[in-house]
C-alpha positions as CSV (number, residue, x, y, z in Angstrom):
1,M,32.3,72.2,-47.0
2,P,33.9,70.3,-44.1
3,A,31.8,67.8,-42.2
4,K,30.7,69.2,-38.9
5,V,31.6,66.8,-36.1
6,L,30.5,67.1,-32.5
7,I,32.4,65.1,-29.8
8,N,30.0,64.2,-27.0
9,G,32.4,63.2,-24.2
10,Y,35.8,64.7,-24.2
11,G,37.6,61.9,-22.3
12,S,40.2,59.3,-23.2
13,I,38.7,58.5,-26.6
14,G,36.8,61.8,-27.2
15,K,39.9,64.0,-26.9
16,R,41.9,61.8,-29.3
17,V,39.1,61.8,-31.8
18,A,38.8,65.6,-31.6
19,D,42.5,66.0,-32.3
20,A,42.3,63.5,-35.2
21,V,39.3,65.2,-36.7
22,S,41.2,68.5,-36.5
23,M,44.0,67.0,-38.5
24,Q,41.7,66.2,-41.5
25,D,41.0,68.7,-44.3
26,D,37.4,67.4,-44.9
27,M,36.0,67.7,-41.4
28,E,36.0,70.0,-38.4
29,V,35.2,69.9,-34.7
30,I,32.2,72.2,-34.0
31,G,32.2,71.4,-30.3
32,V,33.1,69.0,-27.5
33,T,31.2,68.2,-24.3
34,K,32.1,67.5,-20.7
35,T,30.0,66.5,-17.7
36,K,32.2,68.2,-15.1
37,P,34.6,71.2,-15.0
38,D,37.8,69.3,-14.7
39,F,41.3,69.8,-16.1
40,E,40.3,68.1,-19.4
41,A,37.5,70.7,-19.8
42,R,39.8,73.5,-19.2
43,L,42.4,72.2,-21.6
44,A,39.7,71.7,-24.3
45,V,39.0,75.4,-24.1
46,E,42.7,76.3,-24.1
47,K,43.1,74.2,-27.3
48,G,40.4,76.2,-29.0
49,Y,37.5,73.8,-28.9
50,K,34.1,75.2,-28.1
51,L,33.0,73.5,-24.9
52,F,29.4,72.5,-24.1
53,V,27.9,70.8,-21.0
54,A,27.0,67.2,-21.8
55,I,24.1,67.2,-19.3
56,P,21.5,69.8,-20.2
57,D,20.9,71.1,-16.8
58,K,21.2,74.7,-15.5
59,E,22.9,73.6,-12.2
60,R,25.4,71.7,-14.2
61,V,26.2,74.7,-16.3
62,K,26.6,76.8,-13.2
63,L,29.3,74.3,-12.0
64,F,31.4,75.3,-15.0
65,E,30.8,79.0,-14.6
66,D,31.7,78.8,-10.9
67,A,35.0,77.0,-11.9
68,G,35.8,79.8,-14.4
69,I,35.5,77.5,-17.4
70,P,33.6,79.2,-20.2
71,V,30.9,77.1,-21.9
72,E,28.8,77.8,-25.0
73,G,25.7,76.1,-23.7
74,T,24.7,72.5,-23.4
75,V,24.8,69.6,-25.9
76,L,21.2,70.5,-26.9
77,D,22.4,73.9,-28.1
78,I,24.8,72.4,-30.6
79,I,23.4,69.0,-31.5
80,E,21.3,70.1,-34.5
81,E,24.3,71.9,-36.1
82,A,26.2,68.6,-36.3
83,D,26.4,66.4,-39.3
84,I,27.5,63.6,-37.0
85,V,28.2,63.0,-33.4
86,V,31.1,60.9,-32.1
87,D,30.0,59.6,-28.7
88,G,32.9,59.2,-26.2
89,A,30.7,58.7,-23.2
90,P,31.4,55.9,-20.7
91,K,30.0,52.4,-21.2
92,K,26.2,52.2,-21.3
93,I,25.9,56.0,-21.4
94,G,26.3,56.0,-25.2
95,K,23.2,53.8,-25.6
96,Q,21.3,56.3,-23.4
97,N,22.6,59.2,-25.5
98,L,21.5,57.4,-28.7
99,E,17.9,57.0,-27.5
100,N,17.5,60.3,-25.7
101,I,19.5,62.7,-27.8
102,Y,20.7,61.5,-31.2
103,K,17.6,59.7,-32.5
104,P,15.1,62.4,-31.3
105,H,17.2,65.1,-33.0
106,K,17.8,62.9,-36.1
107,V,21.5,63.3,-36.1
108,K,23.9,60.5,-37.2
109,A,26.0,59.1,-34.4
110,I,29.0,56.8,-33.8
111,L,29.1,54.8,-30.6
112,Q,32.2,53.2,-29.1
113,G,33.0,49.5,-28.4
114,G,31.7,49.6,-24.8
115,E,28.1,49.6,-26.2
116,K,26.3,46.5,-27.4
117,A,26.6,45.4,-31.1
118,K,22.8,45.0,-31.2
119,D,22.1,48.7,-30.2
120,V,23.2,50.0,-33.6
121,E,22.6,49.4,-37.3
122,D,26.1,47.9,-37.9
123,N,29.6,47.6,-36.5
124,F,32.6,49.2,-38.0
125,N,36.1,48.3,-39.0
126,A,37.7,50.2,-41.9
127,L,39.1,47.1,-43.5
128,W,36.0,44.8,-43.2
129,S,32.8,46.8,-43.0
130,Y,33.3,50.2,-44.5
131,N,31.0,49.5,-47.4
132,R,28.3,48.0,-45.1
133,C,28.3,51.1,-42.9
134,Y,28.2,53.5,-45.9
135,G,25.4,56.0,-45.4
136,K,24.1,54.4,-42.2
137,D,22.8,56.5,-39.3
138,Y,23.9,54.7,-36.1
139,V,27.1,52.7,-36.1
140,R,29.4,51.3,-33.5
141,V,33.2,51.4,-33.8
142,V,34.2,48.1,-32.2
143,S,36.5,47.9,-29.2
144,C,40.3,48.2,-29.1
145,N,40.8,44.4,-28.8
146,T,38.3,43.7,-31.6
147,T,39.9,46.3,-33.8
148,G,43.3,44.6,-33.4
149,L,41.9,41.2,-34.1
150,C,40.0,42.4,-37.2
151,R,43.2,43.9,-38.6
152,I,45.4,40.8,-38.1
153,L,42.7,38.4,-39.3
154,Y,42.3,40.6,-42.4
155,A,46.0,40.2,-43.1
156,I,45.9,36.4,-42.7
157,N,42.7,36.1,-44.6
158,S,44.3,37.9,-47.6
159,V,46.7,34.9,-48.1
160,A,44.8,32.0,-46.7
161,E,41.2,30.9,-45.8
162,I,40.8,30.9,-42.1
163,K,39.2,27.6,-40.7
164,K,39.3,28.6,-37.1
165,A,41.2,30.9,-34.7
166,R,42.0,30.4,-31.0
167,I,43.0,33.6,-29.2
168,V,44.1,34.4,-25.7
169,L,43.9,38.0,-24.7
170,V,46.1,39.4,-21.9
171,R,44.3,42.6,-21.0
172,R,45.7,45.6,-19.2
173,A,44.0,46.3,-15.9
174,A,43.2,50.0,-16.5
175,D,44.2,53.0,-18.6
176,P,47.1,55.0,-17.2
177,N,44.9,57.8,-15.9
178,D,42.5,55.4,-14.1
179,D,43.2,55.4,-10.4
180,K,40.1,53.4,-9.4
181,T,40.4,50.1,-11.3
182,G,42.4,47.0,-10.6
183,P,43.7,44.4,-10.0
184,V,46.9,45.7,-8.5
185,N,48.5,42.4,-7.5
186,A,46.6,39.6,-9.2
187,I,45.8,38.0,-12.5
188,T,42.0,37.9,-13.1
189,P,40.2,35.7,-15.5
190,N,37.9,38.1,-17.4
191,P,35.5,36.4,-17.8
192,V,36.3,33.2,-16.0
193,T,34.1,31.4,-18.5
194,V,35.2,30.4,-22.0
195,P,34.7,31.7,-24.6
196,S,34.9,35.5,-23.9
197,H,32.8,38.1,-25.7
198,H,35.6,39.1,-28.1
199,G,35.0,36.3,-30.6
200,P,31.3,37.3,-31.1
201,D,32.4,40.9,-31.3
202,V,34.7,40.1,-34.2
203,V,31.7,38.3,-35.8
204,S,29.6,41.4,-35.5
205,V,32.1,42.9,-38.0
206,V,32.9,39.8,-40.0
207,P,29.8,37.5,-40.0
208,E,31.6,34.8,-42.1
209,F,33.7,34.1,-39.0
210,E,30.7,32.8,-37.1
211,G,31.7,29.6,-35.3
212,K,35.4,30.0,-36.2
213,I,36.7,32.4,-33.5
214,L,37.1,31.3,-29.9
215,T,38.7,33.7,-27.4
216,S,39.5,33.7,-23.7
217,A,40.9,36.6,-21.6
218,V,42.7,37.5,-18.4
219,I,43.5,40.9,-16.8
220,V,47.0,41.6,-15.6
221,P,48.2,44.5,-13.4
222,T,49.6,46.8,-16.2
223,T,48.2,49.9,-17.8
224,L,50.2,50.3,-21.0
225,M,48.8,47.9,-23.6
226,H,46.8,44.7,-24.3
227,M,48.6,41.6,-25.7
228,H,47.2,38.8,-27.8
229,T,48.4,35.3,-28.6
230,L,46.9,33.9,-31.8
231,M,46.7,30.3,-33.1
232,V,45.0,30.3,-36.5
233,E,44.2,27.2,-38.5
234,I,44.1,27.8,-42.2
235,E,43.2,25.9,-45.4
236,G,46.2,24.9,-47.4
237,N,49.9,25.5,-46.7
238,I,51.8,28.8,-46.7
239,G,55.1,29.9,-45.1
240,K,56.1,32.3,-42.4
241,D,57.3,34.8,-45.1
242,D,53.9,34.8,-46.7
243,V,52.3,35.7,-43.4
244,L,54.9,38.4,-42.7
245,E,54.5,39.9,-46.1
246,A,50.7,40.0,-45.8
247,I,51.0,41.7,-42.4
248,K,53.3,44.3,-43.7
249,K,51.0,45.0,-46.6
250,T,48.0,45.6,-44.3
251,P,47.3,49.2,-43.3
252,R,47.7,50.1,-39.6
253,I,49.8,47.2,-38.7
254,I,53.5,47.5,-37.8
255,T,56.0,44.8,-37.0
256,V,58.8,45.0,-34.4
257,K,61.7,42.8,-33.5
258,A,62.7,41.8,-30.0
259,E,66.3,41.6,-31.1
260,E,66.1,45.4,-31.8
261,G,65.0,46.1,-28.2
262,F,61.2,45.6,-28.5
263,S,61.2,43.1,-25.6
264,S,57.9,44.2,-24.0
265,T,54.9,46.5,-24.3
266,A,56.9,49.1,-22.2
267,K,59.5,49.3,-25.0
268,I,56.7,49.8,-27.6
269,I,55.3,52.7,-25.6
270,E,58.9,54.2,-25.3
271,Y,59.0,53.9,-29.1
272,G,55.8,56.0,-29.3
273,R,57.4,58.6,-27.0
274,D,60.6,58.7,-29.1
275,L,58.5,59.2,-32.3
276,G,57.0,62.3,-30.6
277,R,53.5,60.9,-30.8
278,L,51.0,63.0,-28.9
279,R,50.2,61.1,-25.6
280,Y,52.7,58.4,-27.0
281,D,49.7,57.0,-29.0
282,I,50.3,53.9,-31.1
283,N,47.4,53.8,-33.5
284,E,48.9,50.8,-35.3
285,L,48.5,47.1,-34.2
286,V,52.0,45.9,-33.3
287,V,53.2,42.4,-34.2
288,W,56.4,40.8,-33.0
289,E,58.2,39.4,-36.1
290,E,59.9,36.6,-34.1
291,S,56.5,35.4,-32.8
292,I,55.2,34.6,-36.3
293,N,55.5,30.9,-37.0
294,V,53.7,28.4,-39.3
295,L,53.5,24.7,-38.3
296,E,51.8,22.7,-41.0
297,N,48.5,24.6,-41.5
298,E,48.5,26.6,-38.3
299,I,49.8,30.2,-37.8
300,F,51.1,31.4,-34.5
301,L,51.9,35.0,-33.5
302,M,51.8,37.6,-30.7
303,Q,50.6,41.2,-31.0
304,A,50.1,44.3,-28.8
305,V,47.2,46.7,-28.8
306,H,47.4,50.3,-27.5
307,Q,43.9,50.5,-26.0
308,E,43.6,54.3,-25.9
309,S,44.4,55.0,-29.5
310,I,44.0,52.0,-31.9
311,V,40.3,52.9,-32.6
312,I,40.9,56.6,-33.3
313,P,41.6,56.3,-37.0
314,E,38.7,53.9,-37.3
315,N,36.4,56.7,-36.0
316,I,37.6,59.0,-38.7
317,D,37.0,56.5,-41.5
318,C,33.6,55.8,-39.9
319,I,32.7,59.4,-40.2
320,R,33.5,59.4,-43.9
321,A,31.6,56.2,-44.5
322,M,28.4,57.3,-42.7
323,L,28.4,60.8,-44.3
324,Q,29.2,59.2,-47.7
325,M,32.3,61.4,-48.2
326,E,34.5,58.7,-49.8
327,E,33.3,55.5,-51.4
328,D,36.7,53.7,-51.3
329,N,37.7,52.4,-47.9
330,F,41.3,52.3,-48.8
331,K,41.4,55.9,-50.0
332,S,39.8,56.9,-46.7
333,I,42.3,54.9,-44.8
334,E,45.2,56.4,-46.7
335,K,43.9,59.9,-46.2
336,T,43.4,59.4,-42.5
337,N,46.8,57.8,-42.0
338,K,48.6,60.5,-43.9
339,A,46.9,63.3,-41.8
340,M,47.6,61.5,-38.6
341,G,51.1,60.3,-39.4
342,I,50.2,56.6,-39.1
343,Q,52.3,53.9,-40.8
């Protein structure tokens, strides 16, 4: 019988997870929730998802009814039918949902990267911590940037021991649908202190990297993707070809060449459009081949992260791990990738 998945928060992440779950043959979406009767709520119903009100309040239900958007009830009417909940709520709300809904109703739940690592039992990346999260009740899928870093560090670690990594993150200012966040005409240190939180977040997935990862970050006025510049010191000596081969062997990473027209993140997004990807999603980490270089025992490279979609396949694998549906992480990755058309 397919696993019953409830999506609590049908927004940027939630709607993508709902569609990804629907592509799998071993799980199904039993409902999605919204806090307000907006166009996303209406589209969810039109796509065939059962819609529930995220806030269990009669007045809130009436808002949907007045807007002509049919609902099946509130989150409390469906919560106990779920085998697992994927929480897609805004930052900090996921923690509140965990304490006020999921734990009292004894239902497994996946939180997103906007929540704190300490709020859950463990932190998930399919390559690094699948086995640790197997059978656990409350797990956090780490953020888009952390997911990208985990993937590339896995690739490098497969061919050389990492001594330390210095990483600069150039973060997009907002998602494309966000008309409230900036900056519009500035570059903002975020945070202005060094290191940023991204290194410790990687360590929440890969504890053996404690003391080895140092990150800093700035925000720039773009909405399409994040970009990272990595400088990774390793034990021993390997060549550029060894690094490139390791990257190409690692699931959910693709390489592109500037000489073929991939001169910017805008071109990568155009590639997603030309592939016919829904919402032009690029679930894979994207590494520029020309940026890969090895000088003595230090690896350099640049990569791009599509912030809206890179974590979506991770959520699918996390469902399988927590519900003990597949013991082998690579089998789950392969199954997810095939269903979603990921390279």
